[in-house]
C-alpha positions, 0 to 999 in steps of 0.5 A: 343844658348841653347836647351831650348832657341831654344826650346822656338821659340826664333831667332838665330843669332848667326851664321851669317856666316851659313847664308850667307851660306844658301843664297848661296845655296838658289842662287844656287837652285834659279838661277844657276841650272835652268839657267846653265840647259838650258844652256848646252841644247842650243848646237846650240846658244853656237856653233853659238855664239862661247862662249868659256871657257871666257864667260861662266866664265863670267856667271858663276861669274855673277851666282855664285857669283854677284848675291849671293853676292847681295842678302847678302847685301840686306839681311844684310840691311834688318836684320840690318833696316828693322827688327829693325824699323819695326819689320818684313821683316828681312827674306824678302831675303829668301821669295824672294829667297825660292819663286823662287826656289818653282817657278822652281819647280813647272814650269813642271807643266805647262804641265799638260793636266788639266793646259794647258787647263784652263790656271791656271799654274801661280795660281799653281804656285803662290799658292804653291810658296808663301806659301813655301816662307812664310813658310821658312821666318818664320821658318829659325830662329825657326826650327834647321832641317830647316836650317841643310836641307839649310846647306847640298842643299849648296852642289849644289853650288858646283854639278851645275857648277861641271856637267855643265862644265862636259857636256861643256867640253864634248861636246868641246872634241867632236867638236875638233874630230869633223873633224877627219872623214877619207876619204870615197870613193864614187864608183858612184859619182851620183848627190843628191838633197835632200828635206826636209820638215817641219811640213808636214803629208803624209795624206795631199797629199791623196785622197779618193784612198790613191793616191796622190790627182792631182788635189789640189797637181799637182806637187806632183803627176808629182814627183810620177808619176816618182818617187817611193812614199813610201805611208806609210813611217813614222819619228821617232820623232816628233821634228825637232831638233830630227827628222832631226839628225835622218834622216842624222845619220840614227840613232834611237834617243834613246837618245836625243842630241844637233843637233849639229855635235859633236854629230853625228858623222860621218852623211850624211853631214859629210860622202859627205864632207869628200869624197872630191867628191862634191861641196855641197850646204846645207840650214841648217836653224835649225840643225847645222850638217853640217861641219862647213867648208862650212860656208861662211865667211860673214855669221857671224859678228865678236865680241870680247870676251867682247861683247860675253860675255856681250850678253851672260849674257843678254840673259841669263837674258831674258830667267831666267824668262821663266825658272821659270814662265809658259807661261800663267803668265799674264806678259810682259816677256823680249824679248829673242834674236833670237840666243837663238832660233839657228835663225841668227841674220843677214840675208843672203841677201849678199850670195845670189850671191853665190850657194856653201856651207853652210847657215843658214837661219833663220826658216821661215823668207822669205821662198820664198826667200830660195826657189829662193836662192835653186833653183839658187844652182842647176846648172852643175858644174865640181864637181857632186852637193849635194844639201841639202834643209831644210825648213820649209814648210808647217810649221806654220805661214801659210802665202801662198795661193796656187797660191804663193800670200803672204797674210800677210803684211811683217811687220806682226810679227808672233808668233811661234805657231797659236794663237788659241792654248793652253798650254805651247808651244801653241800647244794644240788645243781647243775643238771648231771643228770650230776653228781647221778646220780654222787652217788646211784648213790654213795648207792645203792652205800652203800645196799647195804652197808647191807643187807649189815649187815641181813645180819648182823644177822639172822644175829646174832640167829639165833645168839644165839636173839634173833630170834624172842623180841625185838621188832625194829625197823629204820628211818631218821631221815630221807630223802635227795634228789637232784634237780638244782637242789634240796636234798638234805635242805630238803624242797620241793614237788619232793623232798618224798616223797625226805626224807619216805619212811623204811625201816620194818621191824617185827617182833614177838615170834614174828612168822615171816611177812612183811606189807605196811602202806600206813596212815599211820604216821609215825616217832613212832608207834615209841615208842608202839608198842614201849611197848604191846608191853612193856605201858609206862604212859608217864609223859609224853604222846606225840603217836604212837599205836601201829602197831596202832591202826587209826584214824591221822591224817587227815594227814602233817606234816613240820615245818622251821625253824619251819614244818609242811608237811602232806601226805595220808596215802597219800604219793602223791609215793611212786609218782613218786619210785620212778619217777624212780630207776628211769628213771635207773639202771634195775631193773639191778644196783649196779655201776657205770653209768657209760655213764649217769653219763659225759660222754661214754657212747660212749666207756666200754670203748674202748680210750684209743688207740682214742679219742684221741692221748696227750699229755703235759703242757705247763707252761702246759696246765691241771692236776689237784689230786689229793685221792685216792687216795694213792699211795706212792713207788713210784705204787702204790695200793690204794684205787679213789676218784680225786677232786681239782680241775682248775686250769684256766690256759688259757682254753677255752669248755668246761669242763674233761673227766676221762677215767679209765682202767683196763688201757688200757680207758676206765672213766669220763669226766667234765665237771667243774663251774665251779660247784664250782671244777673238783671231780672224783670217779671210782671206779676199777671194783671189778672191775679188782682181779679183775686186780690188779696194773693200770695206772690213768690219769687224762687231761685231755681237750684239744679240738681241734674240727679234728683231735678231741679229745686226751688229756693224761696227768696221773697214773699209778699201779699198783692193787694187789690188796687183801685 
């Protein structure tokens, strides 16, 4: 093509090979880069699925050769047929690939606070991606500079896979050295029992005197009476996959690493195993820091390399849409296999009878069974026992009452976050105070259930004779916050005390009296504390120091997403955080505070017929989509959670309002939020079971400014007693 023709804007069709290179380059940025970046971060997935170089090579061939070749063939067809017969569309493949590249570049914008609040990330992404793709398709054959840029971008064809291979090979090299730890000498091999709860703020346990709330949490008070309670103890990271390794390694998470043993050499679990002095039982649902030798044969199902490669490619295909499209995109994404999130594809029921070794339970699945299994593992043995139990309590999903009753159906499918949550990870609370308080109350109910487990733990330890002899540590990985308009997990100036604070109780062997310690103790101090008590000489340096050491660090530190926040060692925000909760809920019992969280507090406790007239639903009125509870063909239910969505067909100025009644008495009312698509979630009072069977009714409120509101009956169930 001559210079004059190019300036005239004539198409450049003289270089088909260069066009193929450009398509390969676009595929590298559209597919290979995002997928390999995500895969390299899934260290637990790669380890659990035993993904080797055979499986990785198959995935690389699909990404680097299969997809680009398909795009080239489609492009040839578009150039030859579409362009010839329709005059337009010859660059359709370039348009699609360009749009995918721009979408992947726009993906981080989904976490901008304004975008999260208004749930417009997908609109913003499309608003940028479509014009960008159109410009590429329009000017590809007209601008030499654009083609030159695509030629230079072809370096990604080598950069992306080489970077990925280097990361994987580095991880493999660390794994090969994982078992080469020298034997550890234990001078004082006392039994160790370590409990790590999840998403549990230490502020939740405190009353107005900054003491343990013995009324609502009697077993934590019982634990505090015979151990040292470190009242101002804090975490160093708000994410489980970073916080747990920090606890077990005693190291600040200056750089975020995958939660596998190869990245944390010499961690607590490796050190205890290397000593050869202990019978170990480790419940590790989220991380993989324990030596693999402790894993039972029946915990995994052997698969062929071909099957593993196919599973890897299928998983990456399901993950890909979420890598380029924001979470608020109104599309149904493919279901990602649980193994991608480190969840075992099979349950551990066949291993229920075993009392030593390594167990990877699914995160929040059957938490009551996990507790029973762990308590059975606490027993007398020839060698001292080392027991580590990480359990997702009182972590969401909130589904337990303090009595131990499970108030949702076993078939009810939980999400990863509360349905009222906003943002990319649904961790940002709406600005509606009532909605946030409802969620906080369900969390506090589950704290009560967690307290019940602590009581069972103490009883079991006393029964087996371990209570007086063991080193007992009860703590949590990080806290959680309930502030309207704020994140429940991402720290800021307002919620930092809720997220930093964690419960920490340490009972030394032979300790019988309790105490309160307000010194600066952080989660990284637990490993060196255990090492000191067991008289272990650590093979790897740690940042923490034993709690017995009087001199403490002059500050608290919280790491998050490459940044570091420094807080005064006394955590002065702690008192204000406790006071906020007490102001919201008072110092009463954990019975459901319906009046506080209800949209119409004056209706609570009154008869339905006394408040409003009842109407039957009309075909053109608002309707409810019920997610739970499940009911039988006879309309009977045994669960206490009523949740779902309101489909609003009328043009009412106010948001839809729900009323729940038990036995004709109103027990809850809730105004839904448009930001959460009209979702609602109400709890039937546990006291209703005392008079069961009882009729449960769900109404929509129909506003009427002249004659007063009316109740439109939506559902009616018969609540049956449960054992």
